[in-house]
LUMVO-522240 format. One record per atom (N, C-alpha, C, O): x, y, z. Coordinates in pm, whole numbers, plus 50000, padded with zeros to 5 digits. Last residue first. Layout:
N
XYZ...
END
This chain:
167
333909709914769334599720714843335009731614751335599741414794331099691014790331969697914695332599709614771331909718014829330729660614972330519674914957331499680514855332599675214837329049629114916330229637514938329909652214915328939655614847326439614215088326829620914965327999630114997327949637915092325209584315205326109595415232326559601315100326999594215010321939574015212323179574015134323959586615166323469597815156320009553115424320459566415383321749565015304322549555915328317229534715502318509534415431318829548715390317999555515329315649528715814315779536815693317179534815634318159533415707313329514816049314559514015970314509523115849313459525015788310889515116187312119518916257313319520916166314249528016203308129508516169308689519916094310029524616152310269536616164308259472316175307769485516214308479496416138309339493716053309949443816311309069450516214308639464216267308659467016387312839431216363312019441016435311169448516333311619458416274313569410916181313889409716323313019418916408312509414816512312709420515936312209407615982312449405916132311619400016202314169443915923312699444815926312069431715970311019431716033316759433415905316369441316021314849442216034314319441316145316619420415654316959412915775316489420315900315909414315991316059442315487315109431215497315359422815623314419418815690318429457015524317149462715566316089451715581315319451815677320229440115396320369442615538319079448115598318679444415708319219443515136319199430215198319339431415350318649424515424319769470615098318379466015095318239452215158317239449415225322559469715103321839477215208320379472915213319809471515322323009455314869323379449414998322679456515113322269450115209322019474414683321449460914689321779454114822320899447814881323689496414718322279497514756321659483714771320859481414862326949488514853325989489714742324569490714797324279486314909328469487715087329049494114969328049496214855328269504814770327099496915409327209487715296327779495115175327589507215161326959498815773327199504115638327349493015535327679481515567325959509816074325859498015989325909502715845325019509915800327679523516345327089526216213327099513316134328119506516127327239524916686327659516316575326909520716450325689521616448328449540316991327509539116879328129530716766329349529716751330329543917182329329533617209328339532017094327479523217099332929552016967332489552117106331509540817130331819529217101332089539616681332569552416729332049553916871330869556616893332459513816447332239517616587332889531016618334059533416587330849500716184331859510816216331539516216356330489522216379330299471416038329969478316162331119487816197332209483416234328999460115750330199466515802329779475015923329009484415910327079430015794327369442615727328649448115786329319441315864324499410715948325779411915878325889425215804324889430815758322979419916258322839418116113324219419216047325019427716086323629425816526323509411816483323449409916332323819399316282323629453316565324859445816594324829431816533325869426516494320959458516506322019464216420323319456716441324039454016344319779445416723319499441016587320559446116491321019438716403320699460616940321089446616927320889441516785321729434316732319349484816881320819484516886321339470216871322299467816797316709476516908317179481616780318709480916773319279476916671316679469717181316399459417080316899463816943317449455716868317189494717300318139483817318317929472817215318899467017166314839508517217316169513417182317199502217190317989500317098312889493417346312909493817199314289498417152314839492717058313539499017613313599485117566313629484617413314309476117356313099526617641314469521517647314569507317591315579503917529310609541317422311089534617543312479528817528312959526417417309379557617245309349543217217309849535017336309529523217348309949583517320308669578117366308519563117334307639556517390312279588617180312379586317325311089579917379311129571917472312339570616874311929582316952312019578717100311849567117139314309560516601313829557816736313479570816804314189580816794315229546816332314419558616363313709555916496312639549816499318419535816257317199532916333316509546116365317119555416418319899532515933319749539316061318429535216125317479531616057322269520115723320929517615776320879523915914321719521116000324009535115454323919532515597322459529415632321539535415577326249536115188324899532815233324909528915380325699520615424328939540215120328049551715128326659548715186325959558015227331729530515138330599524815212329529535615229329249539815342333779544115020333309532014952332199524815027331759514114984335029566515137333719568115074333179555915002332209557014928337319563415281337469568015143336149568315067336139570214945336679553415530337379566215523337509571815382337769583715365335579528815466334729539115528335359552915513334669562715488337859515715370336719518015281335809529015336335339537515261339409514415600339919521715484338769525215389338719536215335337729498015758338049511715801338559520215685338179531815672337739474215603336489481415630336759495815671336079505015623340479475715367339849470715488338559478615509338319488615440340669471015012340559479915128339999472415248339129463815233342189468414704341779460814822341809469914943342839475914974341629473914373341859480914499341319472414613340119469614618342549473814059342259464014164342639470414298343819471914329341899482013734342089487813867341669477113967340549471913959341789463213528342559475513509342859482513642343939488113661341749431413454341499439513573342389451813562343599451013583340229418413165341439424113226341019432513347340039439913341338089389813176338269404213158339569408713226339949403513331337699363413242338799366513151339029381413129340039385313071337059344413514336689357113450337889362013371338959364413426337549322213671337239320313529336789332913457336209332013348338469324913920337009323713908336579322213762335389321113732341149329413874340749316613932339259314113924338819302613921340959356113789341419345913695340989332113744340509324013665340179367114030339289368113915339669357913808338799351713746342469360914181341179355014219340189356014103339419346614080344449376414059344569361714057343229355114089342899344814031343469402214123343599397913982343679382813972343039376913885343639400814406342359403214339342419398414194341519391314148346399397314443345459387014491344119388514420343519378514379347309421814339347699409114275346759397814316346379389614232346229439714527345829440314386346159427514311345369422914229347669432714757346219431014753345719430814608344869422614573350249441214710349989426814707348489423914699348079413914640349949468614748350369463614617350059448714604349659444114497349349470715025348339473914923348709468414786347819463814713350399443615238350689456115166349679458315052349209448614991348369430615498348949428515365349239442115299348389451115304346889430415724348349429215739349079427815605350259424215601344189434215624344789442715728346319442115736346959452415753342649419515452343759427215394344609433915502345689438915470340509409715587341639400415570342859407515509343969402215513338479427715564339429429715673340599419915669341579421715742337569440415261337789428015333338819430415443339929434915414336409449814957336459454215096336479441615182335569433415178337659455314647337309444514739337519449614881338629453114921336919468914340337269472214478336779460514563335629456314553337849470514000337359462414112337859468014244339029471414259337099474913671337679481713785337039475013906335819473913913337699455313377336969458313501337809466913593339039466413592337189449513023337999451413142337099455113260335909457613244336499451012749336489438212822337409439012944338289430612965336119475312639337509470912650337639457212718338749452512743333349477312637334099480912516335519475612520336079471912417332479471412902332319461612794333159464612670333619455312603333639474013200333739482513082333689473312960334709467912918332229471213521332619464613397332609474613283331679482613270333059475213835332599483713727333129477413598334329478113569332249460314144332849459314011332239469513917331029472013920332969451914467332339462414385333039462114251334259463514243332509428814712333149431014582332329441114503331149439014477333369420815038332429428214953333149431614824334269436714827334109388715184334519401415125333399407515040332609400414978331689395815444332899398715367333349386715286332989375415319328109392315404329369389915473330549393415382330409393915260325939394015247326099404515346327379403015427327699411515509326749386214904326449382415042326629394515133327379403815103326159375114569326499385614665326009381914805324979375414822327129341114490326159352014491326589362714590327309359714685330339331314348329079329214418328139341014404328319349714319332719338914235331899329414160330509327614221329589322914153333739354814437333489360714306332539351914226331659356914156334099335714639333099346414656332739352714523331579355714497336159320514524334889314114559333799324514575332669322414530338179339814511337639334114386336289327314411335379328314329338709343314784338119354214708337509349114577336439353714537339809318214846338639323214920337939334314843336709334714836341999317314670340909307714655339639312414728338539310714677343579339414769343109338814629341909329514617340889333414559344649337515021343369344515007342779343414867341599346314848347179325314995346039317515046344679324415033343649317615035348889331314686348489336114817347249328614865346359325714785351149309814525349799315614527349389319314669349549311414762353469296114507353559310214543352189317014550352109328914580352739270014434353509272014556353529286614600353589289314720351519274214188350719269214300351439272014431350809276014529353699282314036352579291514055351719287114172351239295414249355279258814037355779270914100354649280814129354629287014235353759240713886353939238414029354409251014100353989253614213351459255913650352779251213689352909250113841352259257513915348259243713575349009254513634350359249013679350409238413741
END
């Protein structure tokens, strides 16, 4: 690689390339890919709060460079970098894990469930004192569910998928 390319390479490229090359994880960045085999291309969404201070146009360049750095030769036709809040607002976090709690379970169970949700990796969307635990894919939601079920076994957890409405 030419010296100029190394000097101008964004610092997030290597971190993202490492994640692309690794296994899916409950921690950021979350990578959603749609591969199109006929054209050897991909549409990619990367959910990562590291984008917060970066212009959207630059995010796409980092994503394309990271895929190249990970040795993936497919053309990136769509590269969308979103923060967690942006992803939640645009429907890219459709899977949510909810706690099925009854008042008769008692306050201590409620507090334990809330702590467990706070502790498991995932996208935590805060609204007032409540926290929504969300994931971009069913596979990641299932992994989060396994973590929660190990922490607090029982019939407390459910994965729900938010479905958009037709107006």
